[in-house]
mmJSON file of the N, C-alpha and C atoms, coordinates in Angstrom:
{"data_MODEL":{"atom_site":{
"group_PDB":["ATOM","ATOM","ATOM","ATOM","ATOM","ATOM","ATOM","ATOM","ATOM","ATOM","ATOM","ATOM","ATOM","ATOM","ATOM","ATOM","ATOM","ATOM","ATOM","ATOM","ATOM","ATOM","ATOM","ATOM","ATOM","ATOM","ATOM","ATOM","ATOM","ATOM","ATOM","ATOM","ATOM","ATOM","ATOM","ATOM","ATOM","ATOM","ATOM","ATOM","ATOM","ATOM","ATOM","ATOM","ATOM","ATOM","ATOM","ATOM","ATOM","ATOM","ATOM","ATOM","ATOM","ATOM","ATOM","ATOM","ATOM","ATOM","ATOM","ATOM","ATOM","ATOM","ATOM","ATOM","ATOM","ATOM","ATOM","ATOM","ATOM","ATOM","ATOM","ATOM","ATOM","ATOM","ATOM","ATOM","ATOM","ATOM","ATOM","ATOM","ATOM","ATOM","ATOM","ATOM","ATOM","ATOM","ATOM","ATOM","ATOM","ATOM","ATOM","ATOM","ATOM","ATOM","ATOM","ATOM","ATOM","ATOM","ATOM","ATOM","ATOM","ATOM","ATOM","ATOM","ATOM","ATOM","ATOM","ATOM","ATOM","ATOM","ATOM","ATOM","ATOM","ATOM","ATOM","ATOM","ATOM","ATOM","ATOM","ATOM","ATOM","ATOM","ATOM","ATOM","ATOM","ATOM","ATOM","ATOM","ATOM","ATOM","ATOM","ATOM","ATOM","ATOM","ATOM","ATOM","ATOM","ATOM","ATOM","ATOM","ATOM","ATOM","ATOM","ATOM","ATOM","ATOM","ATOM","ATOM","ATOM","ATOM","ATOM","ATOM","ATOM","ATOM","ATOM","ATOM","ATOM","ATOM","ATOM","ATOM","ATOM","ATOM","ATOM","ATOM","ATOM","ATOM","ATOM","ATOM","ATOM","ATOM","ATOM","ATOM","ATOM","ATOM","ATOM","ATOM","ATOM","ATOM","ATOM","ATOM","ATOM","ATOM","ATOM","ATOM","ATOM","ATOM"],
"id":[1,2,3,4,5,6,7,8,9,10,11,12,13,14,15,16,17,18,19,20,21,22,23,24,25,26,27,28,29,30,31,32,33,34,35,36,37,38,39,40,41,42,43,44,45,46,47,48,49,50,51,52,53,54,55,56,57,58,59,60,61,62,63,64,65,66,67,68,69,70,71,72,73,74,75,76,77,78,79,80,81,82,83,84,85,86,87,88,89,90,91,92,93,94,95,96,97,98,99,100,101,102,103,104,105,106,107,108,109,110,111,112,113,114,115,116,117,118,119,120,121,122,123,124,125,126,127,128,129,130,131,132,133,134,135,136,137,138,139,140,141,142,143,144,145,146,147,148,149,150,151,152,153,154,155,156,157,158,159,160,161,162,163,164,165,166,167,168,169,170,171,172,173,174,175,176,177,178,179,180,181,182,183,184,185,186],
"type_symbol":["N","C","C","N","C","C","N","C","C","N","C","C","N","C","C","N","C","C","N","C","C","N","C","C","N","C","C","N","C","C","N","C","C","N","C","C","N","C","C","N","C","C","N","C","C","N","C","C","N","C","C","N","C","C","N","C","C","N","C","C","N","C","C","N","C","C","N","C","C","N","C","C","N","C","C","N","C","C","N","C","C","N","C","C","N","C","C","N","C","C","N","C","C","N","C","C","N","C","C","N","C","C","N","C","C","N","C","C","N","C","C","N","C","C","N","C","C","N","C","C","N","C","C","N","C","C","N","C","C","N","C","C","N","C","C","N","C","C","N","C","C","N","C","C","N","C","C","N","C","C","N","C","C","N","C","C","N","C","C","N","C","C","N","C","C","N","C","C","N","C","C","N","C","C","N","C","C","N","C","C","N","C","C","N","C","C"],
"label_atom_id":["N","CA","C","N","CA","C","N","CA","C","N","CA","C","N","CA","C","N","CA","C","N","CA","C","N","CA","C","N","CA","C","N","CA","C","N","CA","C","N","CA","C","N","CA","C","N","CA","C","N","CA","C","N","CA","C","N","CA","C","N","CA","C","N","CA","C","N","CA","C","N","CA","C","N","CA","C","N","CA","C","N","CA","C","N","CA","C","N","CA","C","N","CA","C","N","CA","C","N","CA","C","N","CA","C","N","CA","C","N","CA","C","N","CA","C","N","CA","C","N","CA","C","N","CA","C","N","CA","C","N","CA","C","N","CA","C","N","CA","C","N","CA","C","N","CA","C","N","CA","C","N","CA","C","N","CA","C","N","CA","C","N","CA","C","N","CA","C","N","CA","C","N","CA","C","N","CA","C","N","CA","C","N","CA","C","N","CA","C","N","CA","C","N","CA","C","N","CA","C","N","CA","C","N","CA","C","N","CA","C","N","CA","C","N","CA","C"],
"label_alt_id":[null,null,null,null,null,null,null,null,null,null,null,null,null,null,null,null,null,null,null,null,null,null,null,null,null,null,null,null,null,null,null,null,null,null,null,null,null,null,null,null,null,null,null,null,null,null,null,null,null,null,null,null,null,null,null,null,null,null,null,null,null,null,null,null,null,null,null,null,null,null,null,null,null,null,null,null,null,null,null,null,null,null,null,null,null,null,null,null,null,null,null,null,null,null,null,null,null,null,null,null,null,null,null,null,null,null,null,null,null,null,null,null,null,null,null,null,null,null,null,null,null,null,null,null,null,null,null,null,null,null,null,null,null,null,null,null,null,null,null,null,null,null,null,null,null,null,null,null,null,null,null,null,null,null,null,null,null,null,null,null,null,null,null,null,null,null,null,null,null,null,null,null,null,null,null,null,null,null,null,null,null,null,null,null,null,null],
"label_comp_id":["MET","MET","MET","GLU","GLU","GLU","PHE","PHE","PHE","PHE","PHE","PHE","LYS","LYS","LYS","GLU","GLU","GLU","TYR","TYR","TYR","TRP","TRP","TRP","TRP","TRP","TRP","ILE","ILE","ILE","LEU","LEU","LEU","VAL","VAL","VAL","ILE","ILE","ILE","LEU","LEU","LEU","LEU","LEU","LEU","MET","MET","MET","VAL","VAL","VAL","GLY","GLY","GLY","ILE","ILE","ILE","LEU","LEU","LEU","MET","MET","MET","ASN","ASN","ASN","VAL","VAL","VAL","TYR","TYR","TYR","LYS","LYS","LYS","ASP","ASP","ASP","LEU","LEU","LEU","LYS","LYS","LYS","ARG","ARG","ARG","ILE","ILE","ILE","ASP","ASP","ASP","HIS","HIS","HIS","LYS","LYS","LYS","LYS","LYS","LYS","PHE","PHE","PHE","MET","MET","MET","GLU","GLU","GLU","ASN","ASN","ASN","LYS","LYS","LYS","PRO","PRO","PRO","ASP","ASP","ASP","LEU","LEU","LEU","PRO","PRO","PRO","PRO","PRO","PRO","HIS","HIS","HIS","ARG","ARG","ARG","ASP","ASP","ASP","PHE","PHE","PHE","ASN","ASN","ASN","ASP","ASP","ASP","LYS","LYS","LYS","TRP","TRP","TRP","ASP","ASP","ASP","ASP","ASP","ASP","GLU","GLU","GLU","ASP","ASP","ASP","ASP","ASP","ASP","TRP","TRP","TRP","PRO","PRO","PRO","LYS","LYS","LYS","LYS","LYS","LYS","LYS","LYS","LYS"],
"label_asym_id":["A","A","A","A","A","A","A","A","A","A","A","A","A","A","A","A","A","A","A","A","A","A","A","A","A","A","A","A","A","A","A","A","A","A","A","A","A","A","A","A","A","A","A","A","A","A","A","A","A","A","A","A","A","A","A","A","A","A","A","A","A","A","A","A","A","A","A","A","A","A","A","A","A","A","A","A","A","A","A","A","A","A","A","A","A","A","A","A","A","A","A","A","A","A","A","A","A","A","A","A","A","A","A","A","A","A","A","A","A","A","A","A","A","A","A","A","A","A","A","A","A","A","A","A","A","A","A","A","A","A","A","A","A","A","A","A","A","A","A","A","A","A","A","A","A","A","A","A","A","A","A","A","A","A","A","A","A","A","A","A","A","A","A","A","A","A","A","A","A","A","A","A","A","A","A","A","A","A","A","A","A","A","A","A","A","A"],
"label_entity_id":["1","1","1","1","1","1","1","1","1","1","1","1","1","1","1","1","1","1","1","1","1","1","1","1","1","1","1","1","1","1","1","1","1","1","1","1","1","1","1","1","1","1","1","1","1","1","1","1","1","1","1","1","1","1","1","1","1","1","1","1","1","1","1","1","1","1","1","1","1","1","1","1","1","1","1","1","1","1","1","1","1","1","1","1","1","1","1","1","1","1","1","1","1","1","1","1","1","1","1","1","1","1","1","1","1","1","1","1","1","1","1","1","1","1","1","1","1","1","1","1","1","1","1","1","1","1","1","1","1","1","1","1","1","1","1","1","1","1","1","1","1","1","1","1","1","1","1","1","1","1","1","1","1","1","1","1","1","1","1","1","1","1","1","1","1","1","1","1","1","1","1","1","1","1","1","1","1","1","1","1","1","1","1","1","1","1"],
"label_seq_id":[1,1,1,2,2,2,3,3,3,4,4,4,5,5,5,6,6,6,7,7,7,8,8,8,9,9,9,10,10,10,11,11,11,12,12,12,13,13,13,14,14,14,15,15,15,16,16,16,17,17,17,18,18,18,19,19,19,20,20,20,21,21,21,22,22,22,23,23,23,24,24,24,25,25,25,26,26,26,27,27,27,28,28,28,29,29,29,30,30,30,31,31,31,32,32,32,33,33,33,34,34,34,35,35,35,36,36,36,37,37,37,38,38,38,39,39,39,40,40,40,41,41,41,42,42,42,43,43,43,44,44,44,45,45,45,46,46,46,47,47,47,48,48,48,49,49,49,50,50,50,51,51,51,52,52,52,53,53,53,54,54,54,55,55,55,56,56,56,57,57,57,58,58,58,59,59,59,60,60,60,61,61,61,62,62,62],
"pdbx_PDB_ins_code":[null,null,null,null,null,null,null,null,null,null,null,null,null,null,null,null,null,null,null,null,null,null,null,null,null,null,null,null,null,null,null,null,null,null,null,null,null,null,null,null,null,null,null,null,null,null,null,null,null,null,null,null,null,null,null,null,null,null,null,null,null,null,null,null,null,null,null,null,null,null,null,null,null,null,null,null,null,null,null,null,null,null,null,null,null,null,null,null,null,null,null,null,null,null,null,null,null,null,null,null,null,null,null,null,null,null,null,null,null,null,null,null,null,null,null,null,null,null,null,null,null,null,null,null,null,null,null,null,null,null,null,null,null,null,null,null,null,null,null,null,null,null,null,null,null,null,null,null,null,null,null,null,null,null,null,null,null,null,null,null,null,null,null,null,null,null,null,null,null,null,null,null,null,null,null,null,null,null,null,null,null,null,null,null,null,null],
"Cartn_x":[41.709,41.415,40.977,41.412,40.996,39.483,38.925,37.483,36.731,37.196,36.528,36.7,37.831,38.038,37.093,36.877,36.068,34.576,34.233,32.831,32.369,32.826,32.427,30.951,30.39,28.984,28.073,28.54,27.737,27.607,28.674,28.625,27.679,27.672,26.76,25.317,25.057,23.697,23.271,24.166,23.848,23.56,24.317,24.083,22.718,22.369,21.076,19.92,20.08,19.04,18.859,19.94,19.851,19.142,19.443,18.78,17.289,16.937,15.527,14.772,15.42,14.759,14.499,15.442,15.249,14.147,14.094,13.035,11.679,11.594,10.338,9.877,10.794,10.423,9.963,10.639,10.241,8.887,8.613,7.323,6.174,6.45,5.405,4.996,5.904,5.603,4.714,4.593,3.788,2.31,1.552,0.11,-0.563,-0.847,-1.374,-2.797,-3.57,-4.941,-4.941,-4.051,-3.95,-3.482,-2.535,-2.057,-3.164,-3.942,-5.001,-6.087,-6.335,-7.329,-6.846,-5.545,-5.004,-4.141,-4.234,-3.35,-3.732,-2.734,-3.023,-3.598,-4.366,-4.898,-3.788,-3.784,-2.789,-3.254,-2.336,-2.733,-3.044,-3.791,-4.082,-2.803,-2.811,-1.629,-1.559,-0.388,-0.177,0.956,0.681,1.719,2.036,1.493,1.784,1.409,0.413,-0.042,-0.863,-1.292,-2.088,-1.277,0.043,0.876,0.729,0.544,0.496,-0.925,-1.896,-3.268,-3.63,-3.04,-3.352,-2.719,-1.643,-0.973,-1.677,-2.131,-2.813,-1.988,-1.362,-0.504,-1.27,-2.497,-3.273,-3.777,-3.866,-4.39,-5.871,-6.276,-7.663,-8.572,-9.712,-10.698,-11.484,-11.758,-12.495,-13.923],
"Cartn_y":[55.265,55.209,56.561,57.61,58.933,59.112,58.494,58.588,57.969,56.805,56.129,56.898,57.549,58.344,59.539,60.161,61.375,61.085,60.001,59.735,58.392,58.026,56.762,56.755,57.911,58.002,57.629,57.806,57.382,55.863,55.167,53.705,53.227,53.931,53.576,53.784,54.879,55.146,54.081,53.697,52.651,51.326,51.017,49.788,49.821,50.958,51.082,51.003,51.608,51.554,50.113,49.377,47.976,47.133,47.371,46.633,46.956,48.223,48.611,48.035,47.978,47.386,45.898,45.186,43.762,43.532,44.357,44.236,44.503,45.508,45.843,44.697,44.109,42.995,41.791,41.51,40.377,40.612,41.837,42.127,42.079,42.401,42.323,40.876,39.918,38.509,37.907,38.553,38.017,38.214,37.135,37.207,37.251,38.447,38.591,38.055,38.097,37.583,36.073,35.386,33.928,33.57,34.337,34.074,34.266,35.344,35.614,34.541,33.948,32.894,31.6,31.335,30.059,30.182,31.299,31.475,30.504,29.984,29.039,29.751,29.015,29.566,29.644,30.729,30.891,30.184,29.566,28.967,30.062,29.735,30.764,31.257,32.519,33.142,32.833,32.41,32.177,33.069,33.922,34.813,34.569,33.525,33.108,34.17,34.979,35.954,35.301,34.076,33.413,33.181,33.184,33.026,34.234,35.4,36.623,37.035,36.381,36.758,36.507,35.51,35.195,36.185,36.78,37.734,39.069,39.573,40.855,41.835,42.767,43.73,44.968,45.108,46.27,46.1,47.198,47.082,46.682,45.952,45.49,46.64,46.722,47.742,47.243,48.143,47.749,48.16],
"Cartn_z":[105.154,106.57,107.136,106.506,106.965,106.816,105.772,105.551,106.712,107.176,108.293,109.604,109.766,110.976,111.03,109.878,109.847,109.734,109.055,108.768,109.327,110.504,111.12,111.451,111.699,112.084,110.921,109.675,108.525,108.512,108.837,108.889,109.995,111.11,112.198,111.762,111.062,110.578,109.569,108.651,107.682,108.374,109.4,110.163,110.839,111.451,112.118,111.118,109.952,108.92,108.462,108.296,107.9,108.941,110.208,111.286,111.301,111.176,111.186,109.991,108.827,107.657,107.865,108.454,108.719,109.746,110.761,111.77,111.136,110.296,109.633,108.734,107.973,107.1,107.916,109.032,109.874,110.517,110.938,111.561,110.563,109.297,108.282,108.016,108.269,108.015,109.097,110.235,111.333,111.016,111.154,110.932,112.306,112.791,114.142,114.255,113.197,113.263,113.451,112.751,112.894,114.313,114.838,116.193,117.221,117.068,118.038,117.993,116.837,116.74,117.38,117.317,117.782,119.037,119.754,120.907,122.022,122.735,123.811,125.036,125.819,127.063,128.097,128.839,129.885,131.15,131.877,133.147,134.165,135.219,136.228,136.898,137.21,137.803,139.301,139.742,141.165,141.62,142.565,143.054,144.524,145.091,146.462,147.489,147.193,148.165,149.267,149.042,150.065,151.338,151.263,152.461,153.395,152.798,153.594,153.939,153.388,153.683,155.147,155.757,157.151,158.116,157.718,158.592,158.489,159.615,159.627,160.435,159.743,160.407,160.878,160.435,160.826,162.26,162.979,164.348,164.325,165.315,165.398,165.8,165.178,165.552,166.751,167.659,168.866,168.779],
"occupancy":[1.0,1.0,1.0,1.0,1.0,1.0,1.0,1.0,1.0,1.0,1.0,1.0,1.0,1.0,1.0,1.0,1.0,1.0,1.0,1.0,1.0,1.0,1.0,1.0,1.0,1.0,1.0,1.0,1.0,1.0,1.0,1.0,1.0,1.0,1.0,1.0,1.0,1.0,1.0,1.0,1.0,1.0,1.0,1.0,1.0,1.0,1.0,1.0,1.0,1.0,1.0,1.0,1.0,1.0,1.0,1.0,1.0,1.0,1.0,1.0,1.0,1.0,1.0,1.0,1.0,1.0,1.0,1.0,1.0,1.0,1.0,1.0,1.0,1.0,1.0,1.0,1.0,1.0,1.0,1.0,1.0,1.0,1.0,1.0,1.0,1.0,1.0,1.0,1.0,1.0,1.0,1.0,1.0,1.0,1.0,1.0,1.0,1.0,1.0,1.0,1.0,1.0,1.0,1.0,1.0,1.0,1.0,1.0,1.0,1.0,1.0,1.0,1.0,1.0,1.0,1.0,1.0,1.0,1.0,1.0,1.0,1.0,1.0,1.0,1.0,1.0,1.0,1.0,1.0,1.0,1.0,1.0,1.0,1.0,1.0,1.0,1.0,1.0,1.0,1.0,1.0,1.0,1.0,1.0,1.0,1.0,1.0,1.0,1.0,1.0,1.0,1.0,1.0,1.0,1.0,1.0,1.0,1.0,1.0,1.0,1.0,1.0,1.0,1.0,1.0,1.0,1.0,1.0,1.0,1.0,1.0,1.0,1.0,1.0,1.0,1.0,1.0,1.0,1.0,1.0,1.0,1.0,1.0,1.0,1.0,1.0],
"B_iso_or_equiv":[0.0,0.0,0.0,0.0,0.0,0.0,0.0,0.0,0.0,0.0,0.0,0.0,0.0,0.0,0.0,0.0,0.0,0.0,0.0,0.0,0.0,0.0,0.0,0.0,0.0,0.0,0.0,0.0,0.0,0.0,0.0,0.0,0.0,0.0,0.0,0.0,0.0,0.0,0.0,0.0,0.0,0.0,0.0,0.0,0.0,0.0,0.0,0.0,0.0,0.0,0.0,0.0,0.0,0.0,0.0,0.0,0.0,0.0,0.0,0.0,0.0,0.0,0.0,0.0,0.0,0.0,0.0,0.0,0.0,0.0,0.0,0.0,0.0,0.0,0.0,0.0,0.0,0.0,0.0,0.0,0.0,0.0,0.0,0.0,0.0,0.0,0.0,0.0,0.0,0.0,0.0,0.0,0.0,0.0,0.0,0.0,0.0,0.0,0.0,0.0,0.0,0.0,0.0,0.0,0.0,0.0,0.0,0.0,0.0,0.0,0.0,0.0,0.0,0.0,0.0,0.0,0.0,0.0,0.0,0.0,0.0,0.0,0.0,0.0,0.0,0.0,0.0,0.0,0.0,0.0,0.0,0.0,0.0,0.0,0.0,0.0,0.0,0.0,0.0,0.0,0.0,0.0,0.0,0.0,0.0,0.0,0.0,0.0,0.0,0.0,0.0,0.0,0.0,0.0,0.0,0.0,0.0,0.0,0.0,0.0,0.0,0.0,0.0,0.0,0.0,0.0,0.0,0.0,0.0,0.0,0.0,0.0,0.0,0.0,0.0,0.0,0.0,0.0,0.0,0.0,0.0,0.0,0.0,0.0,0.0,0.0],
"pdbx_formal_charge":[null,null,null,null,null,null,null,null,null,null,null,null,null,null,null,null,null,null,null,null,null,null,null,null,null,null,null,null,null,null,null,null,null,null,null,null,null,null,null,null,null,null,null,null,null,null,null,null,null,null,null,null,null,null,null,null,null,null,null,null,null,null,null,null,null,null,null,null,null,null,null,null,null,null,null,null,null,null,null,null,null,null,null,null,null,null,null,null,null,null,null,null,null,null,null,null,null,null,null,null,null,null,null,null,null,null,null,null,null,null,null,null,null,null,null,null,null,null,null,null,null,null,null,null,null,null,null,null,null,null,null,null,null,null,null,null,null,null,null,null,null,null,null,null,null,null,null,null,null,null,null,null,null,null,null,null,null,null,null,null,null,null,null,null,null,null,null,null,null,null,null,null,null,null,null,null,null,null,null,null,null,null,null,null,null,null],
"auth_seq_id":[1,1,1,2,2,2,3,3,3,4,4,4,5,5,5,6,6,6,7,7,7,8,8,8,9,9,9,10,10,10,11,11,11,12,12,12,13,13,13,14,14,14,15,15,15,16,16,16,17,17,17,18,18,18,19,19,19,20,20,20,21,21,21,22,22,22,23,23,23,24,24,24,25,25,25,26,26,26,27,27,27,28,28,28,29,29,29,30,30,30,31,31,31,32,32,32,33,33,33,34,34,34,35,35,35,36,36,36,37,37,37,38,38,38,39,39,39,40,40,40,41,41,41,42,42,42,43,43,43,44,44,44,45,45,45,46,46,46,47,47,47,48,48,48,49,49,49,50,50,50,51,51,51,52,52,52,53,53,53,54,54,54,55,55,55,56,56,56,57,57,57,58,58,58,59,59,59,60,60,60,61,61,61,62,62,62],
"auth_comp_id":["MET","MET","MET","GLU","GLU","GLU","PHE","PHE","PHE","PHE","PHE","PHE","LYS","LYS","LYS","GLU","GLU","GLU","TYR","TYR","TYR","TRP","TRP","TRP","TRP","TRP","TRP","ILE","ILE","ILE","LEU","LEU","LEU","VAL","VAL","VAL","ILE","ILE","ILE","LEU","LEU","LEU","LEU","LEU","LEU","MET","MET","MET","VAL","VAL","VAL","GLY","GLY","GLY","ILE","ILE","ILE","LEU","LEU","LEU","MET","MET","MET","ASN","ASN","ASN","VAL","VAL","VAL","TYR","TYR","TYR","LYS","LYS","LYS","ASP","ASP","ASP","LEU","LEU","LEU","LYS","LYS","LYS","ARG","ARG","ARG","ILE","ILE","ILE","ASP","ASP","ASP","HIS","HIS","HIS","LYS","LYS","LYS","LYS","LYS","LYS","PHE","PHE","PHE","MET","MET","MET","GLU","GLU","GLU","ASN","ASN","ASN","LYS","LYS","LYS","PRO","PRO","PRO","ASP","ASP","ASP","LEU","LEU","LEU","PRO","PRO","PRO","PRO","PRO","PRO","HIS","HIS","HIS","ARG","ARG","ARG","ASP","ASP","ASP","PHE","PHE","PHE","ASN","ASN","ASN","ASP","ASP","ASP","LYS","LYS","LYS","TRP","TRP","TRP","ASP","ASP","ASP","ASP","ASP","ASP","GLU","GLU","GLU","ASP","ASP","ASP","ASP","ASP","ASP","TRP","TRP","TRP","PRO","PRO","PRO","LYS","LYS","LYS","LYS","LYS","LYS","LYS","LYS","LYS"],
"auth_asym_id":["A","A","A","A","A","A","A","A","A","A","A","A","A","A","A","A","A","A","A","A","A","A","A","A","A","A","A","A","A","A","A","A","A","A","A","A","A","A","A","A","A","A","A","A","A","A","A","A","A","A","A","A","A","A","A","A","A","A","A","A","A","A","A","A","A","A","A","A","A","A","A","A","A","A","A","A","A","A","A","A","A","A","A","A","A","A","A","A","A","A","A","A","A","A","A","A","A","A","A","A","A","A","A","A","A","A","A","A","A","A","A","A","A","A","A","A","A","A","A","A","A","A","A","A","A","A","A","A","A","A","A","A","A","A","A","A","A","A","A","A","A","A","A","A","A","A","A","A","A","A","A","A","A","A","A","A","A","A","A","A","A","A","A","A","A","A","A","A","A","A","A","A","A","A","A","A","A","A","A","A","A","A","A","A","A","A"],
"auth_atom_id":["N","CA","C","N","CA","C","N","CA","C","N","CA","C","N","CA","C","N","CA","C","N","CA","C","N","CA","C","N","CA","C","N","CA","C","N","CA","C","N","CA","C","N","CA","C","N","CA","C","N","CA","C","N","CA","C","N","CA","C","N","CA","C","N","CA","C","N","CA","C","N","CA","C","N","CA","C","N","CA","C","N","CA","C","N","CA","C","N","CA","C","N","CA","C","N","CA","C","N","CA","C","N","CA","C","N","CA","C","N","CA","C","N","CA","C","N","CA","C","N","CA","C","N","CA","C","N","CA","C","N","CA","C","N","CA","C","N","CA","C","N","CA","C","N","CA","C","N","CA","C","N","CA","C","N","CA","C","N","CA","C","N","CA","C","N","CA","C","N","CA","C","N","CA","C","N","CA","C","N","CA","C","N","CA","C","N","CA","C","N","CA","C","N","CA","C","N","CA","C","N","CA","C","N","CA","C","N","CA","C","N","CA","C","N","CA","C"],
"pdbx_PDB_model_num":[1,1,1,1,1,1,1,1,1,1,1,1,1,1,1,1,1,1,1,1,1,1,1,1,1,1,1,1,1,1,1,1,1,1,1,1,1,1,1,1,1,1,1,1,1,1,1,1,1,1,1,1,1,1,1,1,1,1,1,1,1,1,1,1,1,1,1,1,1,1,1,1,1,1,1,1,1,1,1,1,1,1,1,1,1,1,1,1,1,1,1,1,1,1,1,1,1,1,1,1,1,1,1,1,1,1,1,1,1,1,1,1,1,1,1,1,1,1,1,1,1,1,1,1,1,1,1,1,1,1,1,1,1,1,1,1,1,1,1,1,1,1,1,1,1,1,1,1,1,1,1,1,1,1,1,1,1,1,1,1,1,1,1,1,1,1,1,1,1,1,1,1,1,1,1,1,1,1,1,1,1,1,1,1,1,1]
}}}
C-alpha cells in the first residue's frame, strides 16, 4: 500500500494513456470520406428572429 500512496500519479498516467489509446483506435475506424458522401441534408435553421424583426428600437430618421 505504501507504493500506491507514493506513486498514485503513475496509475493516473497509465489510466490516461489507456483512455487515449482507445480513443485513437476508435477514431482510426471512422471513415470520414464515406460519411461525407452519405451525410444527410440539414433542415433549414429557424431561430425565431422573425418575431423581433417587426420591432424597431432605433429612432426614426427625419
